[in-house]
LOZAFI-893228 format. One record per atom (N, C-alpha, C): residue number from 1; residue in one letter; atom name; y, z, x. Coordinates in nm, 3 decimals, always signed. Layout:
N
    k  r   a        v        w        u
  NUM  a  CA        Y        Z        X
...
//
This chain:
195
    k  r   a        v        w        u
    1  m   N   -0.119   +0.000   +0.081
    1  m  CA   +0.000   +0.000   +0.000
    1  m   C   +0.125   +0.000   +0.085
    2  g   N   +0.130   +0.079   +0.189
    2  g  CA   +0.244   +0.080   +0.277
    2  g   C   +0.369   +0.140   +0.216
    3  l   N   +0.357   +0.250   +0.144
    3  l  CA   +0.472   +0.312   +0.078
    3  l   C   +0.552   +0.398   +0.174
    4  r   N   +0.679   +0.406   +0.149
    4  r  CA   +0.762   +0.501   +0.222
    4  r   C   +0.744   +0.637   +0.157
    5  p   N   +0.747   +0.747   +0.235
    5  p  CA   +0.725   +0.880   +0.178
    5  p   C   +0.821   +0.916   +0.065
    6  g   N   +0.937   +0.856   +0.057
    6  g  CA   +1.033   +0.889   -0.048
    6  g   C   +1.006   +0.822   -0.181
    7  s   N   +0.893   +0.753   -0.193
    7  s  CA   +0.867   +0.668   -0.309
    7  s   C   +0.803   +0.743   -0.426
    8  q   N   +0.872   +0.840   -0.484
    8  q  CA   +0.821   +0.911   -0.602
    8  q   C   +0.840   +0.818   -0.720
    9  r   N   +0.731   +0.774   -0.781
    9  r  CA   +0.742   +0.676   -0.890
    9  r   C   +0.662   +0.715   -1.015
   10  y   N   +0.593   +0.824   -1.013
   10  y  CA   +0.501   +0.859   -1.121
   10  y   C   +0.570   +0.865   -1.256
   11  t   N   +0.513   +0.792   -1.353
   11  t  CA   +0.555   +0.805   -1.492
   11  t   C   +0.439   +0.856   -1.577
   12  g   N   +0.315   +0.818   -1.542
   12  g  CA   +0.198   +0.862   -1.617
   12  g   C   +0.194   +0.815   -1.760
   13  e   N   +0.267   +0.709   -1.789
   13  e  CA   +0.279   +0.662   -1.927
   13  e   C   +0.150   +0.604   -1.984
   14  l   N   +0.062   +0.553   -1.897
   14  l  CA   -0.064   +0.494   -1.944
   14  l   C   -0.175   +0.599   -1.947
   15  e   N   -0.242   +0.609   -2.059
   15  e  CA   -0.353   +0.704   -2.071
   15  e   C   -0.479   +0.642   -2.010
   16  r   N   -0.468   +0.612   -1.881
   16  r  CA   -0.573   +0.545   -1.806
   16  r   C   -0.575   +0.603   -1.665
   17  a   N   -0.684   +0.581   -1.594
   17  a  CA   -0.694   +0.623   -1.454
   17  a   C   -0.685   +0.500   -1.365
   18  a   N   -0.612   +0.513   -1.256
   18  a  CA   -0.603   +0.407   -1.155
   18  a   C   -0.706   +0.435   -1.046
   19  v   N   -0.773   +0.330   -1.002
   19  v  CA   -0.875   +0.339   -0.897
   19  v   C   -0.847   +0.228   -0.797
   20  v   N   -0.852   +0.260   -0.667
   20  v  CA   -0.834   +0.156   -0.565
   20  v   C   -0.962   +0.149   -0.483
   21  i   N   -1.029   +0.033   -0.491
   21  i  CA   -1.154   +0.012   -0.417
   21  i   C   -1.157   -0.133   -0.368
   22  n   N   -1.178   -0.153   -0.240
   22  n  CA   -1.200   -0.286   -0.187
   22  n   C   -1.350   -0.313   -0.180
   23  e   N   -1.389   -0.431   -0.224
   23  e  CA   -1.530   -0.473   -0.222
   23  e   C   -1.624   -0.375   -0.294
   24  p   N   -1.592   -0.335   -0.416
   24  p  CA   -1.675   -0.235   -0.485
   24  p   C   -1.816   -0.282   -0.518
   25  v   N   -1.835   -0.410   -0.542
   25  v  CA   -1.969   -0.458   -0.576
   25  v   C   -2.055   -0.461   -0.450
   26  r   N   -2.002   -0.511   -0.343
   26  r  CA   -2.079   -0.520   -0.219
   26  r   C   -2.104   -0.382   -0.158
   27  r   N   -2.007   -0.291   -0.163
   27  r  CA   -2.019   -0.162   -0.095
   27  r   C   -2.075   -0.052   -0.185
   28  w   N   -2.088   -0.074   -0.308
   28  w  CA   -2.146   +0.008   -0.415
   28  w   C   -2.137   +0.159   -0.395
   29  r   N   -2.241   +0.226   -0.346
   29  r  CA   -2.240   +0.374   -0.335
   29  r   C   -2.140   +0.423   -0.232
   30  v   N   -2.114   +0.347   -0.128
   30  v  CA   -2.017   +0.388   -0.026
   30  v   C   -1.881   +0.415   -0.090
   31  t   N   -1.844   +0.329   -0.182
   31  t  CA   -1.714   +0.341   -0.247
   31  t   C   -1.719   +0.415   -0.381
   32  g   N   -1.838   +0.458   -0.419
   32  g  CA   -1.851   +0.531   -0.546
   32  g   C   -1.851   +0.442   -0.668
   33  t   N   -1.875   +0.314   -0.649
   33  t  CA   -1.877   +0.221   -0.762
   33  t   C   -1.982   +0.261   -0.866
   34  d   N   -2.091   +0.320   -0.819
   34  d  CA   -2.198   +0.363   -0.911
   34  d   C   -2.150   +0.472   -1.007
   35  l   N   -2.040   +0.539   -0.975
   35  l  CA   -1.986   +0.645   -1.062
   35  l   C   -1.896   +0.590   -1.173
   36  l   N   -1.849   +0.467   -1.157
   36  l  CA   -1.751   +0.413   -1.252
   36  l   C   -1.801   +0.409   -1.397
   37  p   N   -1.925   +0.370   -1.425
   37  p  CA   -1.969   +0.371   -1.565
   37  p   C   -1.959   +0.510   -1.629
   38  t   N   -1.997   +0.613   -1.556
   38  t  CA   -1.988   +0.750   -1.609
   38  t   C   -1.842   +0.791   -1.627
   39  l   N   -1.758   +0.762   -1.528
   39  l  CA   -1.619   +0.803   -1.535
   39  l   C   -1.540   +0.724   -1.639
   40  a   N   -1.582   +0.601   -1.666
   40  a  CA   -1.514   +0.520   -1.768
   40  a   C   -1.532   +0.578   -1.907
   41  r   N   -1.628   +0.669   -1.925
   41  r  CA   -1.643   +0.736   -2.055
   41  r   C   -1.532   +0.838   -2.078
   42  a   N   -1.475   +0.890   -1.968
   42  a  CA   -1.370   +0.991   -1.978
   42  a   C   -1.235   +0.928   -2.012
   43  a   N   -1.210   +0.810   -1.955
   43  a  CA   -1.084   +0.740   -1.977
   43  a   C   -1.100   +0.597   -1.931
   44  p   N   -1.022   +0.506   -1.987
   44  p  CA   -1.026   +0.369   -1.936
   44  p   C   -0.979   +0.367   -1.790
   45  l   N   -1.043   +0.281   -1.708
   45  l  CA   -1.012   +0.270   -1.567
   45  l   C   -0.952   +0.133   -1.535
   46  d   N   -0.851   +0.132   -1.451
   46  d  CA   -0.797   +0.008   -1.397
   46  d   C   -0.827   +0.009   -1.249
   47  v   N   -0.907   -0.089   -1.203
   47  v  CA   -0.949   -0.094   -1.064
   47  v   C   -0.868   -0.199   -0.990
   48  y   N   -0.809   -0.157   -0.880
   48  y  CA   -0.728   -0.244   -0.795
   48  y   C   -0.799   -0.261   -0.661
   49  g   N   -0.786   -0.378   -0.602
   49  g  CA   -0.844   -0.401   -0.471
   49  g   C   -0.898   -0.542   -0.457
   50  m   N   -0.959   -0.568   -0.342
   50  m  CA   -1.016   -0.699   -0.312
   50  m   C   -1.163   -0.703   -0.354
   51  g   N   -1.208   -0.822   -0.387
   51  g  CA   -1.350   -0.843   -0.414
   51  g   C   -1.399   -0.779   -0.543
   52  l   N   -1.324   -0.794   -0.650
   52  l  CA   -1.362   -0.731   -0.777
   52  l   C   -1.442   -0.823   -0.869
   53  a   N   -1.471   -0.944   -0.824
   53  a  CA   -1.549   -1.036   -0.906
   53  a   C   -1.683   -0.971   -0.940
   54  e   N   -1.724   -0.986   -1.062
   54  e  CA   -1.852   -0.935   -1.113
   54  e   C   -1.857   -0.783   -1.126
   55  l   N   -1.745   -0.714   -1.114
   55  l  CA   -1.746   -0.568   -1.126
   55  l   C   -1.792   -0.525   -1.265
   56  n   N   -1.739   -0.588   -1.369
   56  n  CA   -1.780   -0.551   -1.505
   56  n   C   -1.928   -0.580   -1.528
   57  e   N   -1.974   -0.695   -1.482
   57  e  CA   -2.114   -0.731   -1.501
   57  e   C   -2.206   -0.634   -1.428
   58  r   N   -2.174   -0.601   -1.304
   58  r  CA   -2.261   -0.514   -1.224
   58  r   C   -2.261   -0.370   -1.274
   59  t   N   -2.146   -0.322   -1.324
   59  t  CA   -2.141   -0.184   -1.374
   59  t   C   -2.189   -0.174   -1.518
   60  g   N   -2.188   -0.286   -1.589
   60  g  CA   -2.225   -0.284   -1.730
   60  g   C   -2.117   -0.226   -1.819
   61  v   N   -1.995   -0.217   -1.768
   61  v  CA   -1.884   -0.162   -1.845
   61  v   C   -1.789   -0.276   -1.883
   62  g   N   -1.757   -0.284   -2.011
   62  g  CA   -1.669   -0.390   -2.059
   62  g   C   -1.524   -0.372   -2.016
   63  p   N   -1.445   -0.478   -2.026
   63  p  CA   -1.306   -0.474   -1.981
   63  p   C   -1.214   -0.379   -2.058
   64  s   N   -1.255   -0.334   -2.175
   64  s  CA   -1.170   -0.238   -2.246
   64  s   C   -1.176   -0.099   -2.180
   65  r   N   -1.287   -0.070   -2.110
   65  r  CA   -1.302   +0.060   -2.043
   65  r   C   -1.287   +0.049   -1.891
   66  l   N   -1.309   -0.071   -1.836
   66  l  CA   -1.297   -0.090   -1.692
   66  l   C   -1.233   -0.227   -1.668
   67  r   N   -1.108   -0.222   -1.627
   67  r  CA   -1.034   -0.346   -1.607
   67  r   C   -1.025   -0.374   -1.457
   68  a   N   -1.082   -0.485   -1.412
   68  a  CA   -1.075   -0.526   -1.272
   68  a   C   -0.947   -0.604   -1.252
   69  v   N   -0.843   -0.535   -1.205
   69  v  CA   -0.710   -0.595   -1.195
   69  v   C   -0.700   -0.689   -1.076
   70  g   N   -0.747   -0.646   -0.959
   70  g  CA   -0.741   -0.731   -0.842
   70  g   C   -0.651   -0.676   -0.733
   71  d   N   -0.622   -0.761   -0.637
   71  d  CA   -0.546   -0.724   -0.519
   71  d   C   -0.399   -0.758   -0.543
   72  l   N   -0.312   -0.658   -0.537
   72  l  CA   -0.169   -0.677   -0.559
   72  l   C   -0.092   -0.647   -0.431
   73  d   N   +0.028   -0.701   -0.421
   73  d  CA   +0.112   -0.665   -0.307
   73  d   C   +0.150   -0.517   -0.319
   74  g   N   +0.191   -0.456   -0.208
   74  g  CA   +0.214   -0.312   -0.201
   74  g   C   +0.313   -0.258   -0.303
   75  e   N   +0.426   -0.323   -0.319
   75  e  CA   +0.527   -0.275   -0.414
   75  e   C   +0.476   -0.280   -0.558
   76  t   N   +0.413   -0.391   -0.594
   76  t  CA   +0.361   -0.404   -0.730
   76  t   C   +0.250   -0.303   -0.755
   77  l   N   +0.161   -0.286   -0.657
   77  l  CA   +0.053   -0.189   -0.672
   77  l   C   +0.107   -0.049   -0.692
   78  a   N   +0.206   -0.010   -0.612
   78  a  CA   +0.263   +0.124   -0.624
   78  a   C   +0.323   +0.146   -0.763
   79  t   N   +0.396   +0.049   -0.812
   79  t  CA   +0.458   +0.060   -0.944
   79  t   C   +0.352   +0.070   -1.053
   80  e   N   +0.249   -0.015   -1.044
   80  e  CA   +0.143   -0.014   -1.145
   80  e   C   +0.061   +0.114   -1.141
   81  m   N   +0.023   +0.158   -1.021
   81  m  CA   -0.054   +0.282   -1.011
   81  m   C   +0.021   +0.399   -1.072
   82  a   N   +0.149   +0.410   -1.042
   82  a  CA   +0.229   +0.523   -1.087
   82  a   C   +0.243   +0.530   -1.239
   83  r   N   +0.214   +0.423   -1.308
   83  r  CA   +0.219   +0.422   -1.454
   83  r   C   +0.097   +0.491   -1.515
   84  h   N   -0.010   +0.508   -1.436
   84  h  CA   -0.134   +0.568   -1.484
   84  h   C   -0.124   +0.720   -1.484
   85  r   N   -0.195   +0.781   -1.575
   85  r  CA   -0.190   +0.927   -1.589
   85  r   C   -0.252   +0.999   -1.469
   86  v   N   -0.354   +0.937   -1.406
   86  v  CA   -0.425   +1.004   -1.298
   86  v   C   -0.477   +0.901   -1.197
   87  y   N   -0.490   +0.943   -1.073
   87  y  CA   -0.552   +0.861   -0.970
   87  y   C   -0.694   +0.911   -0.948
   88  l   N   -0.791   +0.821   -0.951
   88  l  CA   -0.932   +0.855   -0.934
   88  l   C   -0.979   +0.798   -0.800
   89  h   N   -1.030   +0.887   -0.714
   89  h  CA   -1.074   +0.848   -0.579
   89  h   C   -1.224   +0.872   -0.568
   90  t   N   -1.301   +0.763   -0.563
   90  t  CA   -1.447   +0.774   -0.569
   90  t   C   -1.518   +0.755   -0.435
   91  a   N   -1.445   +0.730   -0.328
   91  a  CA   -1.508   +0.699   -0.198
   91  a   C   -1.595   +0.814   -0.150
   92  r   N   -1.714   +0.778   -0.096
   92  r  CA   -1.807   +0.877   -0.044
   92  r   C   -1.813   +0.877   +0.108
   93  w   N   -1.822   +0.758   +0.167
   93  w  CA   -1.845   +0.749   +0.312
   93  w   C   -1.738   +0.664   +0.376
   94  t   N   -1.628   +0.724   +0.403
   94  t  CA   -1.517   +0.658   +0.470
   94  t   C   -1.427   +0.767   +0.526
   95  s   N   -1.333   +0.732   +0.607
   95  s  CA   -1.237   +0.832   +0.651
   95  s   C   -1.147   +0.867   +0.533
   96  l   N   -1.053   +0.954   +0.556
   96  l  CA   -0.961   +0.990   +0.448
   96  l   C   -0.893   +0.864   +0.397
   97  g   N   -0.908   +0.837   +0.271
   97  g  CA   -0.854   +0.714   +0.213
   97  g   C   -0.703   +0.713   +0.206
   98  l   N   -0.644   +0.609   +0.261
   98  l  CA   -0.499   +0.594   +0.257
   98  l   C   -0.449   +0.587   +0.113
   99  s   N   -0.526   +0.522   +0.026
   99  s  CA   -0.483   +0.510   -0.114
   99  s   C   -0.471   +0.647   -0.180
  100  l   N   -0.555   +0.743   -0.140
  100  l  CA   -0.548   +0.879   -0.194
  100  l   C   -0.414   +0.944   -0.156
  101  i   N   -0.380   +0.937   -0.029
  101  i  CA   -0.254   +0.997   +0.018
  101  i   C   -0.134   +0.925   -0.043
  102  e   N   -0.142   +0.793   -0.054
  102  e  CA   -0.031   +0.720   -0.113
  102  e   C   -0.015   +0.751   -0.261
  103  a   N   -0.126   +0.771   -0.332
  103  a  CA   -0.117   +0.811   -0.473
  103  a   C   -0.047   +0.947   -0.484
  104  m   N   -0.080   +1.037   -0.393
  104  m  CA   -0.014   +1.168   -0.393
  104  m   C   +0.135   +1.154   -0.363
  105  h   N   +0.171   +1.064   -0.271
  105  h  CA   +0.312   +1.038   -0.242
  105  h   C   +0.385   +0.985   -0.365
  106  l   N   +0.315   +0.910   -0.449
  106  l  CA   +0.375   +0.858   -0.571
  106  l   C   +0.401   +0.970   -0.672
  107  g   N   +0.335   +1.084   -0.654
  107  g  CA   +0.347   +1.195   -0.747
  107  g   C   +0.236   +1.197   -0.851
  108  m   N   +0.122   +1.136   -0.818
  108  m  CA   +0.010   +1.129   -0.912
  108  m   C   -0.085   +1.247   -0.894
  109  p   N   -0.136   +1.303   -1.004
  109  p  CA   -0.244   +1.400   -0.991
  109  p   C   -0.371   +1.325   -0.950
  110  v   N   -0.461   +1.394   -0.882
  110  v  CA   -0.578   +1.329   -0.824
  110  v   C   -0.707   +1.391   -0.874
  111  v   N   -0.805   +1.306   -0.900
  111  v  CA   -0.942   +1.349   -0.923
  111  v   C   -1.023   +1.274   -0.817
  112  a   N   -1.095   +1.349   -0.732
  112  a  CA   -1.162   +1.287   -0.619
  112  a   C   -1.303   +1.341   -0.599
  113  v   N   -1.390   +1.254   -0.552
  113  v  CA   -1.524   +1.295   -0.512
  113  v   C   -1.510   +1.383   -0.388
  114  a   N   -1.582   +1.493   -0.387
  114  a  CA   -1.574   +1.590   -0.276
  114  a   C   -1.653   +1.537   -0.156
  115  s   N   -1.592   +1.448   -0.084
  115  s  CA   -1.651   +1.394   +0.038
  115  s   C   -1.537   +1.358   +0.132
  116  t   N   -1.570   +1.314   +0.249
  116  t  CA   -1.473   +1.282   +0.353
  116  t   C   -1.374   +1.398   +0.366
  117  e   N   -1.248   +1.367   +0.382
  117  e  CA   -1.145   +1.470   +0.398
  117  e   C   -1.078   +1.506   +0.266
  118  a   N   -1.126   +1.451   +0.156
  118  a  CA   -1.062   +1.475   +0.027
  118  a   C   -1.053   +1.624   -0.006
  119  t   N   -1.153   +1.700   +0.033
  119  t  CA   -1.151   +1.843   +0.001
  119  t   C   -1.037   +1.916   +0.071
  120  r   N   -0.994   +1.867   +0.186
  120  r  CA   -0.881   +1.928   +0.257
  120  r   C   -0.747   +1.865   +0.220
  121  a   N   -0.752   +1.741   +0.174
  121  a  CA   -0.628   +1.667   +0.145
  121  a   C   -0.572   +1.695   +0.007
  122  v   N   -0.656   +1.748   -0.084
  122  v  CA   -0.612   +1.770   -0.222
  122  v   C   -0.627   +1.918   -0.256
  123  p   N   -0.517   +1.993   -0.255
  123  p  CA   -0.528   +2.134   -0.293
  123  p   C   -0.552   +2.147   -0.444
  124  p   N   -0.606   +2.260   -0.489
  124  p  CA   -0.640   +2.276   -0.632
  124  p   C   -0.523   +2.254   -0.727
  125  e   N   -0.403   +2.285   -0.684
  125  e  CA   -0.289   +2.266   -0.775
  125  e   C   -0.246   +2.120   -0.785
  126  a   N   -0.304   +2.033   -0.703
  126  a  CA   -0.267   +1.891   -0.702
  126  a   C   -0.371   +1.802   -0.769
  127  g   N   -0.487   +1.859   -0.801
  127  g  CA   -0.591   +1.779   -0.863
  127  g   C   -0.724   +1.849   -0.860
  128  v   N   -0.828   +1.773   -0.888
  128  v  CA   -0.964   +1.826   -0.892
  128  v   C   -1.050   +1.747   -0.794
  129  v   N   -1.119   +1.818   -0.707
  129  v  CA   -1.212   +1.758   -0.612
  129  v   C   -1.347   +1.822   -0.636
  130  s   N   -1.447   +1.739   -0.664
  130  s  CA   -1.580   +1.793   -0.696
  130  s   C   -1.689   +1.694   -0.660
  131  a   N   -1.807   +1.745   -0.633
  131  a  CA   -1.925   +1.662   -0.612
  131  a   C   -2.005   +1.647   -0.741
  132  s   N   -1.960   +1.711   -0.846
  132  s  CA   -2.028   +1.706   -0.975
  132  s   C   -1.968   +1.597   -1.063
  133  a   N   -2.051   +1.502   -1.104
  133  a  CA   -2.002   +1.395   -1.192
  133  a   C   -1.948   +1.453   -1.322
  134  a   N   -2.013   +1.556   -1.375
  134  a  CA   -1.966   +1.617   -1.500
  134  a   C   -1.828   +1.678   -1.484
  135  e   N   -1.803   +1.744   -1.370
  135  e  CA   -1.671   +1.802   -1.345
  135  e   C   -1.565   +1.694   -1.326
  136  l   N   -1.601   +1.585   -1.261
  136  l  CA   -1.506   +1.474   -1.244
  136  l   C   -1.470   +1.413   -1.379
  137  v   N   -1.570   +1.393   -1.463
  137  v  CA   -1.546   +1.339   -1.597
  137  v   C   -1.454   +1.431   -1.676
  138  a   N   -1.483   +1.561   -1.674
  138  a  CA   -1.400   +1.658   -1.747
  138  a   C   -1.257   +1.658   -1.693
  139  a   N   -1.241   +1.649   -1.563
  139  a  CA   -1.107   +1.650   -1.503
  139  a   C   -1.027   +1.527   -1.544
  140  v   N   -1.090   +1.410   -1.539
  140  v  CA   -1.020   +1.288   -1.581
  140  v   C   -0.981   +1.299   -1.727
  141  r   N   -1.076   +1.341   -1.811
  141  r  CA   -1.049   +1.354   -1.955
  141  r   C   -0.934   +1.452   -1.981
  142  d   N   -0.938   +1.567   -1.912
  142  d  CA   -0.834   +1.668   -1.933
  142  d   C   -0.697   +1.619   -1.889
  143  l   N   -0.690   +1.556   -1.772
  143  l  CA   -0.560   +1.511   -1.721
  143  l   C   -0.503   +1.397   -1.805
  144  v   N   -0.588   +1.307   -1.851
  144  v  CA   -0.540   +1.199   -1.936
  144  v   C   -0.490   +1.255   -2.069
  145  g   N   -0.555   +1.360   -2.117
  145  g  CA   -0.518   +1.420   -2.245
  145  g   C   -0.403   +1.519   -2.240
  146  e   N   -0.366   +1.563   -2.118
  146  e  CA   -0.261   +1.664   -2.105
  146  e   C   -0.152   +1.617   -2.008
  147  p   N   -0.058   +1.537   -2.059
  147  p  CA   +0.043   +1.479   -1.971
  147  p   C   +0.129   +1.582   -1.897
  148  d   N   +0.157   +1.696   -1.958
  148  d  CA   +0.238   +1.797   -1.889
  148  d   C   +0.163   +1.857   -1.771
  149  v   N   +0.034   +1.883   -1.788
  149  v  CA   -0.048   +1.933   -1.678
  149  v   C   -0.056   +1.828   -1.569
  150  a   N   -0.078   +1.702   -1.607
  150  a  CA   -0.086   +1.592   -1.510
  150  a   C   +0.044   +1.581   -1.430
  151  r   N   +0.156   +1.590   -1.498
  151  r  CA   +0.286   +1.579   -1.430
  151  r   C   +0.306   +1.695   -1.332
  152  r   N   +0.268   +1.815   -1.373
  152  r  CA   +0.282   +1.932   -1.286
  152  r   C   +0.192   +1.919   -1.162
  153  m   N   +0.068   +1.875   -1.183
  153  m  CA   -0.023   +1.857   -1.070
  153  m   C   +0.026   +1.745   -0.978
  154  g   N   +0.080   +1.641   -1.037
  154  g  CA   +0.135   +1.531   -0.958
  154  g   C   +0.251   +1.575   -0.871
  155  k   N   +0.333   +1.666   -0.924
  155  k  CA   +0.445   +1.720   -0.846
  155  k   C   +0.392   +1.797   -0.725
  156  h   N   +0.289   +1.878   -0.746
  156  h  CA   +0.228   +1.952   -0.635
  156  h   C   +0.162   +1.856   -0.535
  157  a   N   +0.099   +1.750   -0.586
  157  a  CA   +0.035   +1.652   -0.498
  157  a   C   +0.139   +1.588   -0.407
  158  r   N   +0.251   +1.551   -0.463
  158  r  CA   +0.357   +1.489   -0.384
  158  r   C   +0.412   +1.585   -0.279
  159  e   N   +0.437   +1.709   -0.319
  159  e  CA   +0.489   +1.808   -0.223
  159  e   C   +0.390   +1.829   -0.108
  160  f   N   +0.261   +1.838   -0.140
  160  f  CA   +0.161   +1.858   -0.037
  160  f   C   +0.152   +1.737   +0.055
  161  a   N   +0.153   +1.618   -0.003
  161  a  CA   +0.145   +1.496   +0.078
  161  a   C   +0.265   +1.484   +0.171
  162  l   N   +0.382   +1.514   +0.122
  162  l  CA   +0.501   +1.507   +0.208
  162  l   C   +0.494   +1.609   +0.321
  163  a   N   +0.447   +1.730   +0.289
  163  a  CA   +0.440   +1.836   +0.390
  163  a   C   +0.332   +1.811   +0.494
  164  h   N   +0.222   +1.748   +0.454
  164  h  CA   +0.108   +1.735   +0.546
  164  h   C   +0.079   +1.592   +0.593
  165  h   N   +0.126   +1.494   +0.517
  165  h  CA   +0.093   +1.355   +0.550
  165  h   C   +0.216   +1.264   +0.548
  166  g   N   +0.333   +1.320   +0.552
  166  g  CA   +0.454   +1.240   +0.555
  166  g   C   +0.501   +1.215   +0.697
  167  l   N   +0.607   +1.141   +0.709
  167  l  CA   +0.662   +1.106   +0.840
  167  l   C   +0.704   +1.230   +0.918
  168  d   N   +0.766   +1.326   +0.852
  168  d  CA   +0.809   +1.448   +0.922
  168  d   C   +0.689   +1.523   +0.981
  169  a   N   +0.581   +1.534   +0.904
  169  a  CA   +0.460   +1.601   +0.954
  169  a   C   +0.401   +1.524   +1.072
  170  f   N   +0.399   +1.393   +1.062
  170  f  CA   +0.348   +1.310   +1.170
  170  f   C   +0.428   +1.332   +1.298
  171  l   N   +0.560   +1.330   +1.286
  171  l  CA   +0.646   +1.348   +1.404
  171  l   C   +0.631   +1.489   +1.462
  172  r   N   +0.620   +1.590   +1.377
  172  r  CA   +0.597   +1.728   +1.425
  172  r   C   +0.467   +1.737   +1.506
  173  n   N   +0.361   +1.675   +1.453
  173  n  CA   +0.232   +1.678   +1.522
  173  n   C   +0.238   +1.606   +1.656
  174  w   N   +0.306   +1.492   +1.661
  174  w  CA   +0.320   +1.421   +1.788
  174  w   C   +0.402   +1.502   +1.887
  175  d   N   +0.511   +1.561   +1.840
  175  d  CA   +0.594   +1.644   +1.930
  175  d   C   +0.512   +1.760   +1.987
  176  a   N   +0.432   +1.824   +1.902
  176  a  CA   +0.349   +1.936   +1.949
  176  a   C   +0.246   +1.888   +2.050
  177  l   N   +0.187   +1.774   +2.026
  177  l  CA   +0.089   +1.718   +2.119
  177  l   C   +0.154   +1.689   +2.255
  178  f   N   +0.267   +1.623   +2.254
  178  f  CA   +0.335   +1.591   +2.380
  178  f   C   +0.379   +1.716   +2.454
  179  e   N   +0.425   +1.814   +2.378
  179  e  CA   +0.466   +1.940   +2.441
  179  e   C   +0.347   +2.007   +2.511
  180  r   N   +0.231   +2.007   +2.444
  180  r  CA   +0.112   +2.065   +2.506
  180  r   C   +0.069   +1.987   +2.629
  181  l   N   +0.075   +1.855   +2.620
  181  l  CA   +0.036   +1.771   +2.735
  181  l   C   +0.130   +1.791   +2.853
  182  v   N   +0.259   +1.791   +2.828
  182  v  CA   +0.357   +1.809   +2.935
  182  v   C   +0.349   +1.950   +2.991
  183  g   N   +0.332   +2.047   +2.904
  183  g  CA   +0.323   +2.187   +2.947
  183  g   C   +0.200   +2.215   +3.031
  184  s   N   +0.096   +2.136   +3.013
  184  s  CA   -0.027   +2.158   +3.090
  184  s   C   -0.034   +2.065   +3.211
  185  g   N   +0.074   +1.992   +3.235
  185  g  CA   +0.073   +1.897   +3.346
  185  g   C   -0.019   +1.780   +3.320
  186  g   N   -0.049   +1.752   +3.192
  186  g  CA   -0.135   +1.640   +3.157
  186  g   C   -0.283   +1.671   +3.172
  187  r   N   -0.317   +1.797   +3.196
  187  r  CA   -0.458   +1.833   +3.219
  187  r   C   -0.526   +1.882   +3.091
  188  t   N   -0.464   +1.869   +2.979
  188  t  CA   -0.521   +1.915   +2.854
  188  t   C   -0.639   +1.827   +2.814
  189  g   N   -0.750   +1.888   +2.785
  189  g  CA   -0.867   +1.813   +2.740
  189  g   C   -0.852   +1.771   +2.595
  190  l   N   -0.927   +1.672   +2.556
  190  l  CA   -0.920   +1.620   +2.418
  190  l   C   -0.954   +1.729   +2.318
  191  a   N   -1.050   +1.813   +2.348
  191  a  CA   -1.089   +1.920   +2.255
  191  a   C   -0.971   +2.015   +2.232
  192  e   N   -0.896   +2.045   +2.335
  192  e  CA   -0.781   +2.134   +2.321
  192  e   C   -0.670   +2.068   +2.240
  193  v   N   -0.648   +1.939   +2.262
  193  v  CA   -0.545   +1.866   +2.189
  193  v   C   -0.578   +1.862   +2.041
  194  n   N   -0.703   +1.839   +2.007
  194  n  CA   -0.743   +1.831   +1.868
  194  n   C   -0.752   +1.968   +1.802
  195  g   N   -0.761   +2.073   +1.878
  195  g  CA   -0.775   +2.209   +1.822
  195  g   C   -0.648   +2.257   +1.772
//
């Protein structure tokens, strides 16, 4: 998406969940595509990303509950995502998803599969992170049905993303790293730098 950290755009006007997955049919369980039929029962899903051909056929979910939107440019994607009541992050085996952090920057509440770094990136006041499909379904249903709760969680998500994943946090971390390296005469081991 490539959003600037100041891009608070959440409106939550659509009673739908936004999902960003590239190659969901080919990558299936890696991206959590197998969860979409179950989650589509909680709320209609709009899936954004590359390689969405045959998504409805492979999941067995019709376009009224699962809309394969496609790959959009960054600005359009940000605007469209922010119109959704909740961001749904289904990735299982990948690094921390950029789309998750960018959704939080938009001010969106998050429902995420408890894998990768999602458990550390989404505090409880910003969304729901769980390994239970039933809990994920309930969270999506609740957030879509309660716009005030969704808006409040989205506000917390944005504050957390700015504090931990924004440009200021990035620059602070780099400054601290360089200070440690210079202070140690460049003899700092990688384990110490990462600690």
